[in-house]
N, C-alpha and C positions, 0 to 999 in steps of 0.2 A: 698153825692150825692142825687139826687132826687129819686123818687119812680118809675122812668121809668123802665119797665121790660127789660130784656135782649132779644136778638133775640131768636127765637125758637131753642131749642137744636137739634142737629143732632141725627139720630137714634143711639141708644146705641148698640154697637156690641162687641162680645167677642174677646179676644186677639187671633190673628191668630196663628195656630199651628206652622207656619213657623218662627215666631218671634224668633230671636236669639241674637239680640243686643239691650241692654237697655242703653239709654242716660239720665243722671240725670241733671235737671235744678232746681235751687232754686230761689224762689221769696221772696225778703226781703224788708224791709222798716219799717217805723214807725207804731205806734198803730193806727188802723182805716184808713189806707191808701188805702185799697182795695185789699189786697193780697188774702183773701178768695174768694172774688168776682171774681177776675181774674181767679183763678184756677177753680172755679165753671163754669165760662162762657165758657172756652175753652176746658175743659176736655171732652173726648168722652164717659167716664163712669160716673156714679154717683160718685162724689168725696167723699173721706173720709174727714170728717171735725171733729175737736176736739173742737168745739165751746161750751162754757158754758155760762150761764146767769151771767152777772156781778152783784155782790152783794155789800152791804154796806161795806164789809170787804176790798174791793178794793179802797174805798175812801181814798185819801191821799197817796195812793201807786201808782196807775196808773194815769198818766197825761191825762185828758180828755178834756182839752181846745181845742175847735174847733170841737170836736166830742161828744158833750154832749148828743146827741140823740142815741148814740150807746148803745145797751142793751146786746150784747153778745161779747165774746172774745175768740180767739184761745189760747188754753192752752198747746198744743203740736206742731202739724203741720197739714197742709192740704195736701192732696195727690190726684193727678189726672193723667190721662194718655192720650197720643195722639199717634196713630199709624201713623208713617211717611210713611211706606210701609209694605209689607208683612214680611220683615225681621228686621225692625228697629222700636223701640218704644221709645217715649220720656216720661220720668216720671217727673212730676212736684211736687215739694215740696214747700209749702208756710210756711214760718217761722213765729213764733209768734212775735208780735211787742213790747210788754211791756218789760221794762228793766229787770224785775224779771225773764223773761224767756230767756234772752240772752245767758245763759249758754248752751242752746240747740243748738245754732247756729253753733258752731265749729263742732259738730257731724253731723249736716245737711250738712255742706260744704264738708265733706269727700266724695271723689269720684265724686264731682260735675264738670260737663263739663263747665258750665257757669252760670251766674246769671242775674236776672232782679231786679234792684232796683226801686221800686215804690216810687214816690215822690208826696206829697200833698203840693202845694205851700203855704197853710195856716200854715204848720208846717214843713218847710224845714229842720230845725235843727234836726228833728227826723231821717233824712236820713244819718247824718254824721257817726253814729256808724256802720251802715250797710256797707257804703263805706270803712270805716277804716278796718273792719274785712275782707272784700273781698280783699282789697289790701294787707293785712297781709298774707292771704293765697295765694296770687298771682292768684286769680280766675278772669278770664275775665268777664266783665259785661257790660250791657247797662243800661241806665237810662230812665225809662218811666214815664212821668208826667201825673198822673191821674187827669184830669180836672173835678173838682166838680162843680155841680150846685150852684149858689149863690156866687161863688168866682169871684168878679168883677175886681180883680187886674190884671189878665191875664198877668203874667210875661212871657216874651219871653223865648225860650229855651236858648238863649245866656245869658240872665240875670240870669237864673237858673244855668247855667254852672259856671258863675262867682261866684254866691253865694255859690255854693258847692265846689268851687276851683277844678273843674274837667279839666283835660287836653283835648286837642282837639282830642286825640285818643279815647276818650270814646264816643260812639254813644248815641244820645239822640232822643227821639221820644215822641210825644203827644199820649195819649190813653184815652179810656173810658173803664174801667174795666168791665162794665156791658155788653159790646158788644163783641160777639165771634169774629167778623171780625176784630175789633180793637186789641183784644188780640193776634190774629194770626199775625197781622202786627208786634207786639212787639217781638214775638218769631222768626219771620222771620228776624227781625233786629238783634237779638242775634245770630242766626245761620250764617247770613252773616258775622257778626263780627268775629265769631269763625273760619269761613272758611278763611277769610282774614288773621287772625293771623297764621293759620296753613300754608298757602302759604308763608308768610313772614319768618316763621321759617325754612321751607324747603329750602328757598333761602339763608339762613344764613350759611356761611362756618363753 
């Protein structure tokens, strides 16, 4: 992505004393797709990041094609928070993208209400493992296409759906992980999806 800055952050506020329900959402996707940026953009608190500077030791281990300018990487997870109301809080966990950290994913998926799969159209194959693991855990998810500056191919959402072999039941949405408003739309899309699934299950005998 370009160097355009995110929207100004909202005022950071402490967690309300009345908060009693925590909902867990996981953001997954390939290396350098924008997971840390999304959590940072939308969190109401200063997010916890476990980013470290990439070193020569990672050469030949981490696939950096298409993200050659990336200088840091998440080595555990990102964590952010959004208060939905006085009683309900959304906790965001951003999973590390490199294959060598995939062993952490199953732990992060534990207790997850739903997930966002971030996709970079320059490296769509990096999304397959995330989708496979979510389907294995039967975790509902939506796909958010993070549109990067300089990507002139502009695949349509339907073309991306076909490339990832996604069923029509999986919601897809365009986004810019740098913008709080765009990230909110992604989370709203996921919540709407989870609500629709809950209603359909209630109606099942």
